[in-house]
C-alpha positions in Angstrom: 10.4 -1.6 -64.8 11.5 -4.8 -63.1 13.5 -2.8 -60.6 10.6 -0.6 -59.8 8.3 -3.6 -59.2 11.0 -5.3 -57.0 11.5 -2.0 -55.1 7.7 -1.7 -54.5 7.5 -5.3 -53.4 10.4 -4.9 -51.0 8.9 -1.7 -49.6 5.5 -3.4 -49.2 7.1 -6.4 -47.4 9.1 -4.1 -45.2 6.1 -2.0 -44.2 4.1 -5.2 -43.6 6.8 -6.6 -41.3 7.1 -3.2 -39.6 3.4 -3.0 -39.0 3.3 -6.6 -37.8 6.1 -5.9 -35.4 4.3 -2.8 -34.1 1.1 -4.7 -33.8 2.8 -7.5 -31.8 4.3 -5.0 -29.4 0.9 -3.3 -28.7 -1.0 -6.6 -28.4 1.4 -8.3 -26.1 0.3 -7.9 -22.6 3.0 -6.3 -20.5 3.2 -7.3 -16.9 3.3 -4.2 -14.8 6.1 -3.8 -12.4 4.8 -4.2 -8.9 4.7 -0.8 -7.2 6.5 -0.5 -3.9 3.7 1.7 -2.5 1.5 0.8 0.4 -0.3 -2.0 -1.4 0.5 -5.3 0.2 0.6 -7.2 3.5 2.3 -5.7 6.5 3.3 -7.0 10.0 3.3 -4.7 13.0 6.8 -5.0 14.5 7.0 -2.1 17.0 5.2 1.0 18.4 6.5 4.3 19.6 5.2 6.6 22.4 5.8 10.3 22.1 6.2 13.2 24.4 6.6 16.7 23.0 6.7 15.2 19.5 9.8 13.1 20.4 9.9 9.3 20.7 10.3 8.4 24.4 9.6 4.7 24.3 9.7 1.8 21.9 7.8 -1.4 22.3 8.8 -4.4 20.2 6.0 -6.8 19.5 6.5 -10.6 20.0 5.7 -12.8 17.0 2.5 -14.0 18.7 0.0 -12.6 18.9 0.6 -10.6 15.8 -1.2 -7.7 14.0 -1.4 -7.8 10.3 -2.6 -5.0 8.0 -3.6 -5.5 4.3 -3.8 -2.8 1.7 -5.3 -3.3 -1.8 -5.7 -0.5 -4.4 -8.5 1.2 -2.4 -9.3 -1.0 0.6 -7.6 -1.8 3.9 -8.1 -4.4 6.6 -6.3 -5.2 9.8 -6.7 -7.9 12.4 -5.3 -8.5 15.8 -6.2 -11.0 18.5 -4.3 -10.3 21.7 -4.0 -12.8 24.5 -6.9 -11.3 26.4 -9.3 -12.9 23.8 -10.8 -9.6 22.7 -11.1 -9.3 18.9 -9.7 -6.3 17.2 -10.2 -5.8 13.4 -11.4 -3.2 11.0 -12.1 -2.8 7.3 -12.7 0.2 5.0 -11.3 2.4 2.4 -8.2 4.5 2.4 -6.6 7.5 0.6 -3.1 8.7 0.4 -2.8 12.5 0.3 0.9 13.4 0.2 2.2 12.2 3.6 -1.2 11.6 5.1 -3.0 8.3 5.3 -6.8 8.6 5.6 -8.6 5.5 6.9 -12.4 5.4 6.5 -13.7 2.5 8.5 -16.8 0.6 7.1 -17.0 -2.0 9.8 -15.1 -3.3 12.8 -15.0 -5.4 15.8 -17.2 -4.4 18.8 -14.1 -3.2 20.7 -13.5 -0.6 17.9 -17.1 0.8 17.7 -16.4 3.7 20.0 -13.4 4.9 17.9 -13.8 7.5 15.2 -14.8 6.0 11.8 -12.2 8.2 10.0 -8.6 8.6 11.1 -5.9 10.8 9.5 -2.4 9.6 10.2 1.1 10.9 9.1 2.6 8.2 6.8 6.3 7.6 6.4 6.6 5.0 3.6 9.7 3.3 2.5 10.1 0.3 0.2 9.5 -2.4 2.8 8.5 -0.5 5.9 6.0 2.1 6.9 5.2 4.1 10.0 1.8 5.6 10.8 1.8 8.4 13.4 -1.2 9.3 15.4 -1.7 12.9 16.6 -3.8 14.3 19.5 -6.3 17.2 18.9 -3.5 19.7 19.5 -1.4 18.3 16.7 1.1 16.6 19.0 2.4 13.1 18.0 1.5 10.6 20.8 1.7 7.1 19.2 3.1 5.4 16.1 2.9 1.9 14.6 5.8 0.6 12.7 5.3 -2.1 10.0 7.4 -4.3 7.8 6.3 -5.7 4.5 5.4 -9.4 4.5 4.3 -9.6 0.8 
């Protein structure tokens, strides 16, 4: 009888500890690993010009003036102030569809108002770099922007 009671007490304590341990694991907030996707802050480092879908020219940008692009979970924003004093910036939402980046502009600088409010770009995304390629109406690549991750 004593052994049975001791065994039951032991099992009860073991299951209580086990439950406590499980509870601690589920209640402890786990910091999610930062994804290496497009979310973050990016610096434009170069551009490509294309002819017949082949890169024919590369232009490396100086550190000033710089163009910076930000992506949150659903929003994007970019800003650039070239030496000619015109302002260039845009803000909106974005979607990633396979290798396509769809930018839907909500507002922009006056210099951007004549541009399409929705742009579809081919996206080549790596851990700390990405390239967005622009295509003409015939499906030919004509321009690309190359970014490196700042943060």
